[in-house]
C-alpha positions in Angstrom: -17.8 -18.1 35.9 -20.6 -15.7 36.8 -21.3 -12.2 35.6 -23.4 -9.7 37.6 -24.4 -6.4 35.9 -23.8 -3.5 38.3 -24.5 -0.7 35.8 -25.6 -0.8 32.2 -25.9 2.8 31.0 -23.7 4.4 28.4 -22.8 8.1 28.6 -25.4 9.0 31.2 -27.9 6.8 33.1 -31.6 7.2 33.5 -32.9 8.2 36.9 -31.3 6.0 39.6 -29.3 4.0 37.1 -25.5 3.4 37.1 -23.2 3.5 34.1 -20.9 0.7 33.1 -19.8 -1.8 35.8 -19.7 -5.6 35.7 -18.7 -8.0 38.5 -17.1 -11.2 37.4 -16.6 -14.1 39.7 -14.6 -17.3 39.0 -14.1 -19.5 42.1 -12.8 -17.3 44.8 -11.7 -14.6 42.4 -13.8 -11.4 42.1 -13.0 -8.7 39.5 -14.9 -5.5 38.6 -14.8 -4.5 35.0 -15.2 -0.7 34.7 -16.6 1.6 37.4 -18.7 4.3 35.8 -20.9 6.8 37.6 -23.0 5.2 40.3 -21.2 1.8 40.3 -19.7 2.1 43.8 -23.1 2.6 45.3 -24.9 -0.1 43.3 -22.1 -2.6 43.9 -22.9 -2.7 47.6 -26.2 -4.3 46.8 -24.2 -7.3 45.7 -21.1 -7.4 47.8 -19.2 -5.5 50.5 -16.7 -3.0 49.1 -13.9 -4.5 51.2 -14.4 -7.8 49.4 -13.3 -6.2 46.1 -9.6 -6.0 45.5 -9.4 -5.8 41.6 -10.8 -3.2 39.2 -10.0 -3.4 35.5 -10.9 -0.3 33.5 -11.4 -0.4 29.8 -10.8 3.4 29.2 -10.8 6.6 31.0 -14.2 8.0 30.1 -16.5 9.1 33.0 -19.2 6.5 32.2 -16.5 3.8 32.7 -14.2 5.2 35.3 -15.6 8.1 37.2 -16.2 6.0 40.4 -12.5 5.0 40.6 -12.0 7.9 42.9 -15.0 6.9 45.0 -13.7 3.4 45.4 -10.3 4.8 46.5 -12.0 6.9 49.2 -13.9 3.8 50.3 -10.7 1.8 50.7 -9.2 4.7 52.7 -12.1 4.6 55.1 -12.1 0.7 55.2 -8.5 0.7 56.2 -9.0 3.3 58.9 -11.9 1.2 60.3 -9.8 -1.9 60.1 -12.3 -3.8 58.0 -9.6 -4.7 55.4 -5.9 -4.5 55.1 -5.9 -5.6 51.4 -4.7 -3.3 48.6 -7.2 -2.3 46.0 -5.6 -2.8 42.6 -6.6 -0.7 39.5 -5.7 -1.8 36.0 -6.1 0.6 33.2 -4.6 1.5 29.8 -1.1 2.9 29.9 -2.4 6.2 28.5 -4.8 6.8 31.4 -4.2 10.2 32.9 -3.4 10.3 36.6 -3.3 6.5 36.8 -0.5 6.6 39.4 -2.3 9.1 41.5 -5.4 6.9 41.6 -3.3 3.9 42.8 -1.3 5.6 45.6 -0.1 3.1 48.2 -0.8 5.6 51.0 -4.5 5.2 50.1 -4.3 1.4 50.2 -4.4 1.2 46.4 -2.1 0.2 43.6 -2.2 1.0 39.9 -1.1 -1.1 37.0 -0.8 -0.3 33.3 -2.3 -2.7 30.8 -1.8 -3.0 27.1 -3.3 -4.6 24.0 -1.8 -8.0 23.3 -0.8 -8.6 26.9 -2.3 -11.0 29.4 -3.2 -10.2 32.9 -3.7 -13.0 35.4 -5.8 -12.3 38.5 -6.4 -15.4 40.7 -8.5 -17.9 38.7 -9.0 -15.5 35.7 -6.8 -14.8 32.7 -7.6 -11.6 30.8 -6.4 -10.7 27.3 -6.8 -7.2 25.8 -7.5 -5.8 22.3 -7.6 -2.1 21.4 -10.9 -1.1 20.0 -11.7 1.7 17.5 -12.6 4.5 19.9 -11.6 8.1 20.3 -9.3 7.3 23.3 -7.3 4.2 24.0 -9.9 1.6 24.9 -9.4 -2.1 25.6 -11.8 -5.0 24.9 -11.4 -7.9 27.3 -11.4 -11.6 27.0 -11.7 -13.4 30.3 -11.0 -17.1 30.6 -11.5 -19.2 33.7 -8.2 -20.9 34.4 -9.8 -24.1 35.8 -13.2 -24.1 34.0 -12.2 -22.7 30.6 -15.3 -20.5 30.6 -14.9 -17.5 28.2 -16.5 -14.1 28.7 -15.8 -11.3 26.1 -16.5 -7.7 27.0 -16.3 -5.4 23.9 -16.0 -2.3 26.0 -16.6 0.7 23.6 -15.7 0.6 20.0 -17.0 0.4 16.4 -17.4 -3.0 14.8 -14.1 -4.2 13.3 -12.7 -7.5 11.9 -10.3 -7.5 14.9 -13.2 -7.4 17.3 -14.9 -10.3 15.5 -11.8 -12.4 15.8 -11.2 -11.4 19.4 -14.8 -12.5 20.3 -14.8 -15.9 18.7 -15.5 -18.8 21.1 -17.2 -16.6 23.7 -19.6 -18.4 26.0 -21.0 -15.0 26.9 -20.6 -11.9 24.8 -21.1 -8.6 26.7 -21.5 -6.1 23.9 -22.0 -2.4 23.9 -25.1 -1.3 22.1 -25.1 2.5 22.2 -27.2 3.5 19.2 -30.5 2.9 17.4 -30.2 2.1 13.7 -29.9 3.8 11.3 -27.6 6.0 13.4 -24.1 4.8 12.6 -21.5 4.3 15.4 -18.5 4.4 13.0 -17.5 8.0 13.6 -18.0 8.1 17.4 -16.5 4.7 17.9 -19.6 2.7 19.0 -21.9 0.0 17.8 -25.6 0.2 17.0 -28.0 -2.7 17.2 -27.3 -3.7 13.6 -23.5 -3.9 14.4 -24.1 -6.0 17.4 -26.4 -8.4 15.5 -23.7 -8.8 12.8 -21.0 -9.4 15.5 -23.3 -12.1 17.1 -24.1 -13.6 13.7 -20.4 -14.1 13.0 -19.3 -15.1 16.5 -22.4 -17.1 17.6 -21.8 -16.8 21.3 -23.6 -19.0 23.8 -25.3 -15.9 25.3 -25.4 -12.3 24.1 -26.0 -9.5 26.6 -26.5 -5.9 25.3 -25.2 -3.2 27.5 -23.9 0.5 27.5 -27.5 1.3 26.7 -28.7 4.8 25.6 -30.7 6.9 28.1 -33.2 7.9 25.4 -35.6 6.0 23.3 -37.2 2.5 23.8 -34.3 0.2 24.7 -36.4 -2.9 23.9 -36.1 -1.9 20.2 -32.4 -2.6 20.4 -33.0 -6.2 21.5 -35.8 -6.7 19.0 -33.6 -5.5 16.2 -30.8 -7.9 17.2 -33.3 -10.8 17.3 -34.5 -10.2 13.8 -31.0 -10.8 12.5 -29.6 -13.4 14.9 -31.5 -16.3 16.3 -29.4 -17.0 19.4 -30.1 -16.2 23.1 -29.9 -12.4 23.7 -30.8 -10.2 26.6 -30.9 -6.5 27.5 -28.6 -6.1 30.5 -30.6 -5.5 33.6 -29.1 -3.9 36.7 -28.1 -6.6 39.2 -29.1 -9.3 36.7 -26.6 -12.2 36.8 -25.6 -14.6 34.1 -23.9 -18.0 34.3 -21.0 -18.3 31.8 -20.0 -21.6 30.2 -20.3 -24.4 32.8 -22.1 -22.1 35.2 -24.8 -21.3 32.6 -25.3 -25.0 31.9 -25.8 -25.6 35.6 -28.3 -22.7 35.7 -26.1 -20.9 38.3 -25.8 -17.2 38.9 -24.6 -15.3 41.9 -27.8 -13.4 42.4 -28.1 -10.0 43.9 -31.5 -8.3 43.6 -31.9 -8.9 39.8 -32.8 -11.8 37.7 -30.6 -14.9 37.2 -30.1 -16.3 33.8 -28.7 -19.8 33.0 -28.9 -21.8 29.9 -32.4 -22.5 28.5 -33.9 -25.9 29.1 -34.6 -28.1 26.1 -37.3 -26.5 23.9 -37.4 -23.4 26.1 -36.7 -19.9 25.0 -34.9 -18.4 28.0 -34.9 -15.0 26.4 -38.6 -14.7 25.9 -40.2 -11.8 27.7 -37.2 -9.5 27.8 -38.6 -7.2 25.1 -41.8 -5.2 25.2 -44.9 -6.0 23.2 -44.4 -3.4 20.6 -43.0 -4.2 17.1 -39.3 -3.7 16.6 -38.0 -0.4 15.2 -34.8 -1.5 13.4 -34.9 1.2 10.9 -35.1 4.2 13.2 -35.4 5.5 16.8 -38.5 5.5 18.9 -39.2 8.2 21.4 
């Protein structure tokens, strides 16, 4: 299994930066997780829009779903041009407003409601869902390669809970939202700060940790440094168009590169995560400007 980060920003991106969007590939199966602002444009730097037929949306906040309509218009144009006859399938929580309107067959699209506790099978990937602690219905995702057994867990948005810890166990790659700098708490808004992510990683011990849903303010490297002071595993800040091997693909050093960096498993005695953070000391106790 391979993961490519299409967008990594939470809430609002920095100049030229897309919000949440993650392309997962297992064998011939390709699935986009979330499609926030700017994702439809950035996605084309990795693959043609007509090669994408499945979009799974964690929740209906703009930084995770606003480009759904853009992808619909893209599919309408593609069908007019005859570049694809395939349907574009959207999967989103049952409470999603206008879900049926997004997936109109006349537009070459279909919509499907997903629920916590259910399993969705798309080609070579099985996806399980868990509701997170967030102001609207939001679903964390656990993706398992049907032939490889590779496990990718995407936390989506939500505060740290025991349920999320249990849901994340056994992850080869943990894609975790890291929206806030400590000591700002994410409990009330339903998000995690760097301390929360470190605690989640410490208890789950994933093969690789990727921090995403990053704030547009402050020095993001401080988030990574804060996590590393509390957990000694391999951790990265998500980079746009960076790709990561998951499970067997990581061991083989594989990644379906776009224009970003490729990350596999570290060689013996090598710290594959070195150099991701800046040279300044971490600021775990507060924000940096």
